[in-house]
N, CA, C, O and CB atoms as a CASP TS submission, in Angstrom:
PFRMAT TS
TARGET T0000
AUTHOR 0000-0000-0000
METHOD Language model
MODEL 1
PARENT N/A
ATOM      1  N   MET     1     116.452  82.996  86.005  1.00  0.00           N
ATOM      2  CA  MET     1     116.982  83.052  87.364  1.00  0.00           C
ATOM      3  C   MET     1     117.939  84.236  87.518  1.00  0.00           C
ATOM      4  O   MET     1     117.983  84.877  88.568  1.00  0.00           O
ATOM      5  CB  MET     1     117.698  81.733  87.719  1.00  0.00           C
ATOM      6  N   ARG     2     118.690  84.513  86.476  1.00  0.00           N
ATOM      7  CA  ARG     2     119.634  85.628  86.528  1.00  0.00           C
ATOM      8  C   ARG     2     118.901  86.957  86.700  1.00  0.00           C
ATOM      9  O   ARG     2     119.405  87.875  87.345  1.00  0.00           O
ATOM     10  CB  ARG     2     120.494  85.660  85.258  1.00  0.00           C
ATOM     11  N   ARG     3     117.712  87.048  86.118  1.00  0.00           N
ATOM     12  CA  ARG     3     116.931  88.283  86.215  1.00  0.00           C
ATOM     13  C   ARG     3     116.563  88.586  87.664  1.00  0.00           C
ATOM     14  O   ARG     3     116.605  89.745  88.075  1.00  0.00           O
ATOM     15  CB  ARG     3     115.660  88.182  85.360  1.00  0.00           C
ATOM     16  N   ILE     4     116.209  87.587  88.431  1.00  0.00           N
ATOM     17  CA  ILE     4     115.861  87.764  89.838  1.00  0.00           C
ATOM     18  C   ILE     4     117.086  88.236  90.630  1.00  0.00           C
ATOM     19  O   ILE     4     116.984  89.127  91.474  1.00  0.00           O
ATOM     20  CB  ILE     4     115.306  86.444  90.432  1.00  0.00           C
ATOM     21  N   ALA     5     118.225  87.637  90.353  1.00  0.00           N
ATOM     22  CA  ALA     5     119.452  88.021  91.051  1.00  0.00           C
ATOM     23  C   ALA     5     119.811  89.472  90.737  1.00  0.00           C
ATOM     24  O   ALA     5     120.252  90.211  91.617  1.00  0.00           O
ATOM     25  CB  ALA     5     120.615  87.084  90.659  1.00  0.00           C
ATOM     26  N   LEU     6     119.623  89.872  89.494  1.00  0.00           N
ATOM     27  CA  LEU     6     119.930  91.244  89.094  1.00  0.00           C
ATOM     28  C   LEU     6     118.989  92.225  89.791  1.00  0.00           C
ATOM     29  O   LEU     6     119.415  93.294  90.227  1.00  0.00           O
ATOM     30  CB  LEU     6     119.826  91.399  87.563  1.00  0.00           C
ATOM     31  N   LEU     7     117.729  91.864  89.894  1.00  0.00           N
ATOM     32  CA  LEU     7     116.750  92.722  90.565  1.00  0.00           C
ATOM     33  C   LEU     7     117.117  92.893  92.039  1.00  0.00           C
ATOM     34  O   LEU     7     117.061  94.006  92.563  1.00  0.00           O
ATOM     35  CB  LEU     7     115.326  92.132  90.431  1.00  0.00           C
ATOM     36  N   ALA     8     117.490  91.812  92.705  1.00  0.00           N
ATOM     37  CA  ALA     8     117.875  91.891  94.116  1.00  0.00           C
ATOM     38  C   ALA     8     119.115  92.760  94.271  1.00  0.00           C
ATOM     39  O   ALA     8     119.229  93.511  95.240  1.00  0.00           O
ATOM     40  CB  ALA     8     118.131  90.482  94.696  1.00  0.00           C
ATOM     41  N   TYR     9     120.033  92.665  93.337  1.00  0.00           N
ATOM     42  CA  TYR     9     121.259  93.453  93.418  1.00  0.00           C
ATOM     43  C   TYR     9     120.952  94.946  93.306  1.00  0.00           C
ATOM     44  O   TYR     9     121.511  95.751  94.050  1.00  0.00           O
ATOM     45  CB  TYR     9     122.242  93.028  92.316  1.00  0.00           C
ATOM     46  N   THR    10     120.071  95.315  92.385  1.00  0.00           N
ATOM     47  CA  THR    10     119.765  96.739  92.204  1.00  0.00           C
ATOM     48  C   THR    10     119.043  97.295  93.431  1.00  0.00           C
ATOM     49  O   THR    10     119.267  98.446  93.806  1.00  0.00           O
ATOM     50  CB  THR    10     118.904  96.952  90.939  1.00  0.00           C
ATOM     51  N   ILE    11     118.193  96.504  94.052  1.00  0.00           N
ATOM     52  CA  ILE    11     117.509  96.958  95.263  1.00  0.00           C
ATOM     53  C   ILE    11     118.524  97.190  96.373  1.00  0.00           C
ATOM     54  O   ILE    11     118.446  98.192  97.084  1.00  0.00           O
ATOM     55  CB  ILE    11     116.441  95.932  95.712  1.00  0.00           C
ATOM     56  N   LEU    12     119.472  96.279  96.528  1.00  0.00           N
ATOM     57  CA  LEU    12     120.487  96.435  97.560  1.00  0.00           C
ATOM     58  C   LEU    12     121.355  97.652  97.276  1.00  0.00           C
ATOM     59  O   LEU    12     121.734  98.373  98.199  1.00  0.00           O
ATOM     60  CB  LEU    12     121.353  95.175  97.659  1.00  0.00           C
ATOM     61  N   GLU    13     121.669  97.885  96.020  1.00  0.00           N
ATOM     62  CA  GLU    13     122.475  99.050  95.652  1.00  0.00           C
ATOM     63  C   GLU    13     121.756 100.335  96.046  1.00  0.00           C
ATOM     64  O   GLU    13     122.364 101.243  96.614  1.00  0.00           O
ATOM     65  CB  GLU    13     122.778  99.048  94.137  1.00  0.00           C
ATOM     66  N   ARG    14     120.473 100.410  95.748  1.00  0.00           N
ATOM     67  CA  ARG    14     119.714 101.621  96.043  1.00  0.00           C
ATOM     68  C   ARG    14     119.674 101.858  97.553  1.00  0.00           C
ATOM     69  O   ARG    14     119.785 102.999  98.000  1.00  0.00           O
ATOM     70  CB  ARG    14     118.280 101.520  95.471  1.00  0.00           C
ATOM     71  N   ARG    15     119.522 100.823  98.321  1.00  0.00           N
ATOM     72  CA  ARG    15     119.456 100.977  99.774  1.00  0.00           C
ATOM     73  C   ARG    15     120.795 101.404 100.352  1.00  0.00           C
ATOM     74  O   ARG    15     120.834 102.118 101.354  1.00  0.00           O
ATOM     75  CB  ARG    15     119.005  99.677 100.423  1.00  0.00           C
ATOM     76  N   ARG    16     121.871 100.987  99.747  1.00  0.00           N
ATOM     77  CA  ARG    16     123.189 101.299 100.283  1.00  0.00           C
ATOM     78  C   ARG    16     123.446 102.806 100.267  1.00  0.00           C
ATOM     79  O   ARG    16     124.051 103.342 101.196  1.00  0.00           O
ATOM     80  CB  ARG    16     124.271 100.570  99.485  1.00  0.00           C
ATOM     81  N   HIS    17     122.989 103.490  99.215  1.00  0.00           N
ATOM     82  CA  HIS    17     123.273 104.919  99.066  1.00  0.00           C
ATOM     83  C   HIS    17     122.188 105.796  99.669  1.00  0.00           C
ATOM     84  O   HIS    17     122.313 107.021  99.682  1.00  0.00           O
ATOM     85  CB  HIS    17     123.442 105.263  97.607  1.00  0.00           C
ATOM     86  N   ARG    18     121.140 105.186 100.160  1.00  0.00           N
ATOM     87  CA  ARG    18     120.022 105.958 100.691  1.00  0.00           C
ATOM     88  C   ARG    18     120.248 106.226 102.178  1.00  0.00           C
ATOM     89  O   ARG    18     120.543 105.295 102.928  1.00  0.00           O
ATOM     90  CB  ARG    18     118.679 105.212 100.465  1.00  0.00           C
ATOM     91  N   PRO    19     120.117 107.469 102.616  1.00  0.00           N
ATOM     92  CA  PRO    19     120.338 107.760 104.033  1.00  0.00           C
ATOM     93  C   PRO    19     119.286 107.090 104.904  1.00  0.00           C
ATOM     94  O   PRO    19     118.148 106.891 104.478  1.00  0.00           O
ATOM     95  CB  PRO    19     120.330 109.269 104.275  1.00  0.00           C
ATOM     96  N   ARG    20     119.670 106.746 106.117  1.00  0.00           N
ATOM     97  CA  ARG    20     118.741 106.104 107.040  1.00  0.00           C
ATOM     98  C   ARG    20     117.678 107.099 107.476  1.00  0.00           C
ATOM     99  O   ARG    20     117.969 108.269 107.724  1.00  0.00           O
ATOM    100  CB  ARG    20     119.488 105.537 108.266  1.00  0.00           C
ATOM    101  N   LEU    21     116.447 106.623 107.566  1.00  0.00           N
ATOM    102  CA  LEU    21     115.354 107.482 107.993  1.00  0.00           C
ATOM    103  C   LEU    21     115.312 107.532 109.520  1.00  0.00           C
ATOM    104  O   LEU    21     115.651 106.567 110.204  1.00  0.00           O
ATOM    105  CB  LEU    21     114.003 106.981 107.422  1.00  0.00           C
ATOM    106  N   SER    22     114.889 108.682 110.027  1.00  0.00           N
ATOM    107  CA  SER    22     114.735 108.813 111.471  1.00  0.00           C
ATOM    108  C   SER    22     113.519 107.991 111.911  1.00  0.00           C
ATOM    109  O   SER    22     112.699 107.572 111.094  1.00  0.00           O
ATOM    110  CB  SER    22     114.579 110.315 111.887  1.00  0.00           C
ATOM    111  N   HIS    23     113.433 107.778 113.209  1.00  0.00           N
ATOM    112  CA  HIS    23     112.313 107.001 113.752  1.00  0.00           C
ATOM    113  C   HIS    23     110.986 107.662 113.379  1.00  0.00           C
ATOM    114  O   HIS    23     110.035 106.977 113.001  1.00  0.00           O
ATOM    115  CB  HIS    23     112.434 106.866 115.295  1.00  0.00           C
ATOM    116  N   ARG    24     110.921 108.984 113.485  1.00  0.00           N
ATOM    117  CA  ARG    24     109.678 109.702 113.159  1.00  0.00           C
ATOM    118  C   ARG    24     109.325 109.568 111.680  1.00  0.00           C
ATOM    119  O   ARG    24     108.158 109.380 111.335  1.00  0.00           O
ATOM    120  CB  ARG    24     109.808 111.187 113.528  1.00  0.00           C
ATOM    121  N   GLN    25     110.317 109.662 110.814  1.00  0.00           N
ATOM    122  CA  GLN    25     110.043 109.531 109.380  1.00  0.00           C
ATOM    123  C   GLN    25     109.527 108.139 109.048  1.00  0.00           C
ATOM    124  O   GLN    25     108.630 107.980 108.220  1.00  0.00           O
ATOM    125  CB  GLN    25     111.304 109.833 108.561  1.00  0.00           C
ATOM    126  N   ARG    26     110.103 107.127 109.702  1.00  0.00           N
ATOM    127  CA  ARG    26     109.622 105.767 109.467  1.00  0.00           C
ATOM    128  C   ARG    26     108.185 105.599 109.944  1.00  0.00           C
ATOM    129  O   ARG    26     107.383 104.927 109.295  1.00  0.00           O
ATOM    130  CB  ARG    26     110.526 104.756 110.167  1.00  0.00           C
ATOM    131  N   THR    27     107.861 106.214 111.086  1.00  0.00           N
ATOM    132  CA  THR    27     106.496 106.138 111.610  1.00  0.00           C
ATOM    133  C   THR    27     105.515 106.807 110.657  1.00  0.00           C
ATOM    134  O   THR    27     104.442 106.269 110.382  1.00  0.00           O
ATOM    135  CB  THR    27     106.413 106.791 112.999  1.00  0.00           C
ATOM    136  N   VAL    28     105.883 107.978 110.154  1.00  0.00           N
ATOM    137  CA  VAL    28     105.017 108.692 109.212  1.00  0.00           C
ATOM    138  C   VAL    28     104.853 107.879 107.933  1.00  0.00           C
ATOM    139  O   VAL    28     103.746 107.784 107.402  1.00  0.00           O
ATOM    140  CB  VAL    28     105.592 110.093 108.891  1.00  0.00           C
ATOM    141  N   ASN    29     105.936 107.294 107.432  1.00  0.00           N
ATOM    142  CA  ASN    29     105.852 106.474 106.217  1.00  0.00           C
ATOM    143  C   ASN    29     104.910 105.299 106.417  1.00  0.00           C
ATOM    144  O   ASN    29     104.095 104.993 105.546  1.00  0.00           O
ATOM    145  CB  ASN    29     107.242 105.967 105.813  1.00  0.00           C
ATOM    146  N   ARG    30     105.021 104.646 107.557  1.00  0.00           N
ATOM    147  CA  ARG    30     104.174 103.480 107.828  1.00  0.00           C
ATOM    148  C   ARG    30     102.711 103.899 107.892  1.00  0.00           C
ATOM    149  O   ARG    30     101.843 103.217 107.346  1.00  0.00           O
ATOM    150  CB  ARG    30     104.593 102.792 109.147  1.00  0.00           C
ATOM    151  N   HIS    31     102.436 105.017 108.557  1.00  0.00           N
ATOM    152  CA  HIS    31     101.068 105.510 108.664  1.00  0.00           C
ATOM    153  C   HIS    31     100.521 105.859 107.279  1.00  0.00           C
ATOM    154  O   HIS    31      99.379 105.528 106.959  1.00  0.00           O
ATOM    155  CB  HIS    31     101.006 106.739 109.594  1.00  0.00           C
ATOM    156  N   HIS    32     101.324 106.520 106.470  1.00  0.00           N
ATOM    157  CA  HIS    32     100.899 106.903 105.128  1.00  0.00           C
ATOM    158  C   HIS    32     100.638 105.663 104.269  1.00  0.00           C
ATOM    159  O   HIS    32      99.696 105.641 103.478  1.00  0.00           O
ATOM    160  CB  HIS    32     101.960 107.800 104.465  1.00  0.00           C
ATOM    161  N   ALA    33     101.464 104.645 104.426  1.00  0.00           N
ATOM    162  CA  ALA    33     101.274 103.407 103.669  1.00  0.00           C
ATOM    163  C   ALA    33      99.950 102.743 104.033  1.00  0.00           C
ATOM    164  O   ALA    33      99.275 102.181 103.170  1.00  0.00           O
ATOM    165  CB  ALA    33     102.437 102.438 103.924  1.00  0.00           C
ATOM    166  N   LYS    34      99.582 102.808 105.305  1.00  0.00           N
ATOM    167  CA  LYS    34      98.300 102.225 105.730  1.00  0.00           C
ATOM    168  C   LYS    34      97.134 102.973 105.103  1.00  0.00           C
ATOM    169  O   LYS    34      96.158 102.361 104.670  1.00  0.00           O
ATOM    170  CB  LYS    34      98.174 102.246 107.266  1.00  0.00           C
ATOM    171  N   ILE    35      97.236 104.302 105.053  1.00  0.00           N
ATOM    172  CA  ILE    35      96.177 105.102 104.432  1.00  0.00           C
ATOM    173  C   ILE    35      96.070 104.769 102.952  1.00  0.00           C
ATOM    174  O   ILE    35      94.970 104.604 102.425  1.00  0.00           O
ATOM    175  CB  ILE    35      96.443 106.611 104.625  1.00  0.00           C
ATOM    176  N   ARG    36      97.205 104.673 102.288  1.00  0.00           N
ATOM    177  CA  ARG    36      97.196 104.336 100.856  1.00  0.00           C
ATOM    178  C   ARG    36      96.629 102.950 100.621  1.00  0.00           C
ATOM    179  O   ARG    36      95.924 102.730  99.635  1.00  0.00           O
ATOM    180  CB  ARG    36      98.607 104.422 100.273  1.00  0.00           C
ATOM    181  N   ALA    37      96.925 102.006 101.514  1.00  0.00           N
ATOM    182  CA  ALA    37      96.438 100.635 101.354  1.00  0.00           C
ATOM    183  C   ALA    37      94.922 100.589 101.421  1.00  0.00           C
ATOM    184  O   ALA    37      94.290  99.827 100.690  1.00  0.00           O
ATOM    185  CB  ALA    37      97.038  99.720 102.425  1.00  0.00           C
ATOM    186  N   VAL    38      94.331 101.404 102.297  1.00  0.00           N
ATOM    187  CA  VAL    38      92.868 101.458 102.392  1.00  0.00           C
ATOM    188  C   VAL    38      92.285 101.928 101.068  1.00  0.00           C
ATOM    189  O   VAL    38      91.320 101.348 100.569  1.00  0.00           O
ATOM    190  CB  VAL    38      92.420 102.396 103.545  1.00  0.00           C
ATOM    191  N   GLY    39      92.872 102.982 100.496  1.00  0.00           N
ATOM    192  CA  GLY    39      92.389 103.488  99.218  1.00  0.00           C
ATOM    193  C   GLY    39      92.577 102.486  98.091  1.00  0.00           C
ATOM    194  O   GLY    39      91.701 102.325  97.241  1.00  0.00           O
ATOM    195  N   ALA    40      93.713 101.820  98.087  1.00  0.00           N
ATOM    196  CA  ALA    40      93.986 100.828  97.041  1.00  0.00           C
ATOM    197  C   ALA    40      93.010  99.662  97.137  1.00  0.00           C
ATOM    198  O   ALA    40      92.557  99.135  96.121  1.00  0.00           O
ATOM    199  CB  ALA    40      95.434 100.314  97.144  1.00  0.00           C
ATOM    200  N   ARG    41      92.694  99.269  98.357  1.00  0.00           N
ATOM    201  CA  ARG    41      91.750  98.172  98.556  1.00  0.00           C
ATOM    202  C   ARG    41      90.364  98.589  98.066  1.00  0.00           C
ATOM    203  O   ARG    41      89.649  97.795  97.455  1.00  0.00           O
ATOM    204  CB  ARG    41      91.698  97.754 100.048  1.00  0.00           C
ATOM    205  N   ALA    42      89.991  99.840  98.339  1.00  0.00           N
ATOM    206  CA  ALA    42      88.683 100.325  97.883  1.00  0.00           C
ATOM    207  C   ALA    42      88.611 100.357  96.362  1.00  0.00           C
ATOM    208  O   ALA    42      87.601  99.964  95.778  1.00  0.00           O
ATOM    209  CB  ALA    42      88.402 101.723  98.451  1.00  0.00           C
ATOM    210  N   VAL    43      89.665 100.819  95.726  1.00  0.00           N
ATOM    211  CA  VAL    43      89.696 100.873  94.269  1.00  0.00           C
ATOM    212  C   VAL    43      89.631  99.461  93.694  1.00  0.00           C
ATOM    213  O   VAL    43      88.941  99.225  92.702  1.00  0.00           O
ATOM    214  CB  VAL    43      90.967 101.603  93.776  1.00  0.00           C
ATOM    215  N   ALA    44      90.342  98.530  94.308  1.00  0.00           N
ATOM    216  CA  ALA    44      90.327  97.146  93.817  1.00  0.00           C
ATOM    217  C   ALA    44      88.945  96.529  93.969  1.00  0.00           C
ATOM    218  O   ALA    44      88.549  95.685  93.165  1.00  0.00           O
ATOM    219  CB  ALA    44      91.365  96.297  94.565  1.00  0.00           C
ATOM    220  N   THR    45      88.209  96.944  94.996  1.00  0.00           N
ATOM    221  CA  THR    45      86.878  96.379  95.232  1.00  0.00           C
ATOM    222  C   THR    45      85.840  97.012  94.306  1.00  0.00           C
ATOM    223  O   THR    45      85.008  96.307  93.735  1.00  0.00           O
ATOM    224  CB  THR    45      86.465  96.575  96.699  1.00  0.00           C
ATOM    225  N   VAL    46      85.885  98.325  94.157  1.00  0.00           N
ATOM    226  CA  VAL    46      84.874  99.041  93.389  1.00  0.00           C
ATOM    227  C   VAL    46      85.220  99.065  91.902  1.00  0.00           C
ATOM    228  O   VAL    46      84.328  99.121  91.056  1.00  0.00           O
ATOM    229  CB  VAL    46      84.722 100.466  93.915  1.00  0.00           C
ATOM    230  N   GLY    47      86.510  99.021  91.584  1.00  0.00           N
ATOM    231  CA  GLY    47      86.964  99.129  90.199  1.00  0.00           C
ATOM    232  C   GLY    47      86.246  98.208  89.217  1.00  0.00           C
ATOM    233  O   GLY    47      85.763  98.679  88.188  1.00  0.00           O
ATOM    234  N   PRO    48      86.162  96.903  89.506  1.00  0.00           N
ATOM    235  CA  PRO    48      85.494  96.003  88.541  1.00  0.00           C
ATOM    236  C   PRO    48      84.010  96.297  88.343  1.00  0.00           C
ATOM    237  O   PRO    48      83.438  95.907  87.325  1.00  0.00           O
ATOM    238  CB  PRO    48      85.649  94.576  88.992  1.00  0.00           C
ATOM    239  N   MET    49      83.377  96.978  89.301  1.00  0.00           N
ATOM    240  CA  MET    49      81.951  97.276  89.185  1.00  0.00           C
ATOM    241  C   MET    49      81.684  98.438  88.228  1.00  0.00           C
ATOM    242  O   MET    49      80.575  98.579  87.713  1.00  0.00           O
ATOM    243  CB  MET    49      81.374  97.594  90.555  1.00  0.00           C
ATOM    244  N   LEU    50      82.704  99.268  87.993  1.00  0.00           N
ATOM    245  CA  LEU    50      82.476 100.437  87.129  1.00  0.00           C
ATOM    246  C   LEU    50      82.557 100.097  85.664  1.00  0.00           C
ATOM    247  O   LEU    50      82.388 100.974  84.816  1.00  0.00           O
ATOM    248  CB  LEU    50      83.473 101.520  87.440  1.00  0.00           C
TER
END
């Protein structure tokens, strides 16, 4: 249980020192994540067949 608490603490620490992203940067990040998700899904589907 302590390990989970430590992990949450480190994530919060990293976010505290990270500058806020602009609206445009967040939009670009979200779009890029969607593109990556499509590729990851394809690899997960085709991967076991190879």
